[in-house]
NUTI-101002 format. One record per residue (C-alpha): residue number from 0; x, y, z. Coordinates in Angstrom, 3 decimals. Layout:
<pts>
    k      east     north        up
  NUM         X         Y         Z
...
</pts>
This chain:
<pts>
    k      east     north        up
    0    11.527   -42.293   -15.806
    1    12.017   -46.273   -16.124
    2     8.652   -47.914   -15.047
    3     8.791   -51.138   -12.646
    4     6.733   -53.757   -12.738
    5     4.377   -53.904    -9.606
    6     6.136   -57.245    -7.932
    7     9.777   -55.425    -9.201
    8     8.625   -52.378    -7.457
    9     7.134   -54.396    -4.285
   10    10.591   -56.185    -4.118
   11    13.157   -52.855    -4.323
   12    10.368   -51.145    -2.024
   13    10.673   -54.099     0.902
   14    14.363   -54.093    -0.103
   15    15.406   -50.684     0.716
   16    13.151   -50.580     3.917
   17    14.672   -53.034     5.236
   18    18.018   -51.624     4.386
   19    19.215   -54.437     2.467
   20    19.539   -52.097    -0.815
   21    23.176   -51.112    -0.581
   22    24.942   -48.426    -2.806
   23    24.461   -47.410    -6.149
   24    21.386   -49.365    -5.990
   25    19.610   -47.140    -3.358
   26    20.666   -44.324    -4.903
   27    19.130   -44.528    -7.324
   28    16.103   -45.914    -5.400
   29    15.977   -43.061    -3.503
   30    16.068   -40.623    -6.447
   31    13.090   -42.439    -8.292
   32    11.358   -42.098    -5.288
   33    12.037   -38.004    -5.226
   34    10.785   -38.549    -8.649
   35     7.839   -40.619    -8.700
   36     4.515   -40.367    -6.248
   37     4.241   -44.313    -7.245
   38     7.554   -45.205    -5.757
   39     7.623   -43.074    -2.842
   40     4.035   -44.252    -1.918
   41     5.530   -48.168    -2.480
   42     8.481   -47.081    -0.174
   43     6.613   -45.700     2.472
   44     4.101   -48.564     2.995
   45     7.212   -51.126     3.565
   46     8.120   -48.458     5.875
   47     5.195   -48.392     7.859
   48     4.631   -52.640     7.877
   49     8.017   -52.960     9.630
   50     7.141   -49.858    11.670
   51     3.706   -51.645    12.758
   52     5.541   -55.373    13.293
   53     8.268   -53.499    15.789
   54     5.331   -52.274    17.561
   55     3.967   -55.220    18.020
   56     6.993   -57.317    19.521
   57     6.750   -56.968    23.587
   58     9.679   -55.894    24.954
   59    12.483   -58.246    26.085
   60    14.060   -57.613    29.335
   61    17.917   -59.056    28.873
   62    19.938   -60.903    31.067
   63    22.555   -59.434    33.890
   64    25.257   -61.344    31.922
   65    24.140   -60.081    28.838
   66    24.667   -56.518    29.621
   67    27.826   -57.073    31.459
   68    29.258   -59.095    28.127
   69    28.426   -56.067    25.763
   70    29.617   -53.520    27.823
   71    33.272   -55.819    28.148
   72    33.005   -55.789    24.275
   73    32.724   -52.028    23.985
   74    34.172   -50.281    26.679
   75    36.812   -53.361    27.998
   76    36.944   -54.701    31.445
   77    38.633   -51.877    33.715
   78    42.076   -52.424    34.855
   79    42.643   -53.839    38.286
   80    45.197   -51.334    39.368
   81    43.455   -48.180    37.903
   82    40.546   -47.111    39.529
   83    37.124   -48.175    37.806
   84    35.802   -44.729    35.029
   85    32.580   -43.393    35.812
   86    31.309   -43.381    32.449
   87    28.529   -40.119    31.889
   88    25.658   -43.404    31.414
   89    26.296   -44.873    34.679
   90    23.709   -43.375    36.764
   91    21.292   -44.120    34.187
   92    22.360   -47.713    33.590
   93    23.099   -49.702    30.570
   94    19.680   -51.119    30.100
   95    18.123   -47.801    29.896
   96    21.072   -46.442    27.984
   97    19.602   -49.496    25.520
   98    16.134   -48.782    25.598
   99    16.816   -45.412    24.794
  100    18.983   -45.892    21.259
  101    15.981   -48.421    20.585
  102    13.377   -45.965    21.084
  103    15.980   -43.575    18.655
  104    15.860   -46.422    15.987
  105    11.486   -46.665    16.548
  106    11.291   -42.484    16.501
  107    13.120   -43.038    13.077
  108    11.239   -45.830    11.407
  109     8.112   -44.097    12.310
  110     9.300   -40.865    10.665
  111    10.201   -42.533     7.958
  112     6.915   -44.586     7.166
  113     4.801   -41.030     8.394
  114     6.731   -37.875     6.642
  115     3.249   -36.244     7.053
  116     4.069   -35.631    10.594
  117     6.696   -33.627     9.882
  118     5.214   -32.040     6.781
  119     7.965   -34.070     4.865
  120     5.905   -36.055     2.457
  121     8.034   -37.184    -0.360
  122     6.191   -37.128    -3.831
  123     6.908   -35.636    -7.276
  124     7.186   -31.840    -7.448
  125     3.936   -31.862    -9.592
  126     1.655   -34.435    -7.908
  127    -0.233   -33.663    -4.692
  128    -0.107   -35.999    -2.365
  129    -3.020   -38.322    -1.049
  130    -5.449   -35.969     0.400
  131    -8.965   -35.353     1.838
  132   -10.208   -31.916     0.753
  133   -12.831   -29.485     1.556
  134   -14.236   -26.300     0.001
  135   -17.405   -24.752     1.749
  136   -18.854   -21.888     1.333
  137   -21.505   -19.363     2.516
  138   -25.726   -19.074     1.481
  139   -24.995   -17.039    -1.643
  140   -21.802   -19.914    -2.664
  141   -18.878   -17.355    -1.862
  142   -15.960   -19.735    -1.149
  143   -15.375   -19.620     2.803
  144   -13.151   -22.036     3.999
  145   -10.322   -24.333     2.366
  146    -9.905   -27.674     4.455
  147    -6.607   -29.949     3.337
  148    -5.295   -33.638     5.237
  149    -3.198   -35.922     4.133
  150    -4.745   -39.483     3.780
  151    -3.018   -40.740     6.933
  152    -2.035   -37.677     8.100
  153    -3.759   -36.564    11.711
  154    -3.761   -32.598    11.534
  155    -6.266   -31.021     9.258
  156    -5.410   -27.357     7.803
  157    -7.717   -24.874     7.733
  158    -7.459   -21.896     5.647
  159   -10.172   -19.033     5.666
  160   -10.375   -17.374     2.055
  161   -12.768   -14.737     3.816
  162   -13.334   -13.652     7.519
  163   -15.997   -15.519     9.863
  164   -18.356   -13.171    11.467
  165   -18.390   -14.872    14.921
  166   -20.229   -13.319    17.695
  167   -18.896   -12.294    21.154
  168   -19.373   -15.784    23.006
  169   -19.458   -18.157    20.161
  170   -17.402   -20.369    18.065
  171   -17.005   -21.653    14.611
  172   -17.247   -25.821    15.103
  173   -16.632   -27.856    12.262
  174   -18.634   -30.353    11.264
  175   -18.260   -33.786     9.452
  176   -21.530   -34.563     7.816
  177   -21.141   -38.657     6.645
  178   -23.428   -39.803     4.285
  179   -23.944   -43.740     5.738
  180   -26.647   -41.868     8.256
  181   -24.118   -41.746    11.195
  182   -24.981   -38.189    13.231
  183   -22.701   -35.242    12.449
  184   -19.668   -35.010    14.561
  185   -17.481   -32.242    15.314
  186   -13.980   -31.917    13.917
  187   -12.773   -28.712    15.865
  188   -13.045   -25.054    16.262
  189   -11.482   -22.713    13.377
  190   -10.749   -19.279    13.801
  191   -12.537   -16.524    12.393
  192   -10.003   -15.233     9.574
  193    -6.224   -16.866     9.089
  194    -5.010   -20.256     8.652
  195    -5.261   -23.415    11.713
  196    -4.178   -27.065    12.160
  197    -6.359   -28.837    13.461
  198    -5.252   -32.077    16.025
  199    -7.530   -35.100    14.343
  200    -8.303   -38.348    16.923
  201    -7.771   -40.754    13.854
  202    -5.867   -40.849    10.339
  203    -8.154   -38.304     7.547
  204    -8.826   -41.694     5.896
  205   -10.530   -43.103     8.850
  206   -12.802   -40.321     9.856
  207   -13.182   -38.985     6.437
  208   -13.341   -42.004     3.975
  209   -17.867   -41.690     4.153
  210   -17.883   -38.322     4.583
  211   -19.228   -36.589     1.751
  212   -19.562   -33.063     3.176
  213   -18.291   -30.368     6.041
  214   -20.156   -28.172     7.657
  215   -19.188   -24.689    10.030
  216   -21.790   -24.086    12.816
  217   -21.834   -21.162    15.468
  218   -22.126   -22.247    18.791
  219   -21.507   -20.889    22.212
  220   -18.075   -21.208    23.625
  221   -19.322   -22.817    26.555
  222   -22.775   -24.086    26.073
  223   -24.803   -24.744    29.550
  224   -24.997   -28.314    28.515
  225   -24.495   -30.541    25.321
  226   -25.836   -28.987    22.093
  227   -27.785   -31.300    19.898
  228   -26.275   -32.364    16.541
  229   -26.449   -30.275    14.116
  230   -29.353   -30.100    10.998
  231   -28.420   -29.561     7.395
  232   -30.249   -25.851     7.896
  233   -27.867   -24.953    10.767
  234   -24.409   -24.284     8.955
  235   -23.402   -20.488     8.585
  236   -21.227   -22.351     5.768
  237   -20.434   -25.649     4.078
  238   -19.650   -27.706     1.336
  239   -17.801   -31.174    -0.195
  240   -15.361   -33.095     0.961
  241   -13.637   -34.477    -1.594
  242   -10.613   -37.342    -2.193
  243    -7.606   -35.687    -4.191
  244    -6.488   -39.377    -5.042
</pts>
């Protein structure tokens, strides 16, 4: 695969995200995105920047004259001797239609810059995406739970490697154990067996950047009062949380 300088790769990724890279050059760049995680990350970074820029621009309400002129250019003025045709979107209103189209374009940009939301990260076939991974074991050292989240993802995927013995009326709650003096914080409830995807309140990068360990504590499903933060020895299973990049 051809190697690019950092400056050239950044410029190509910028032009690709802006849509100014055309024809064969765009097709070759898309091939490189499928083959190289470095190229894919550069393109995703520029798409994310443009998405944030689009979100920071306040909406501007076009004037009625502008919409009328646009309607005339697109559909033509109605003939005076013919009854005005009722377009299917007439009840919705052209400004609303324009807003919906703008929203659809923004959705495409967001999904392109955040493919992990649909499980579509673009990386080379033999390369793992940048992720946080935790492997929790019981007191005997037997691996019990595998947890992973892509670096900018908002889902933590957990897989039980062996069933958890969860008494009736209790749940197995996963905690993050920061290494900077902060108290442990709850991530979510994991199943006793099988797999689950736990929604995260923020990106994995924001939540786990300074979290070296994870732990699962058995707790009452509906406690009468808020439970205290767990201590180091109160976990049924625990283990390291590491960066995979």
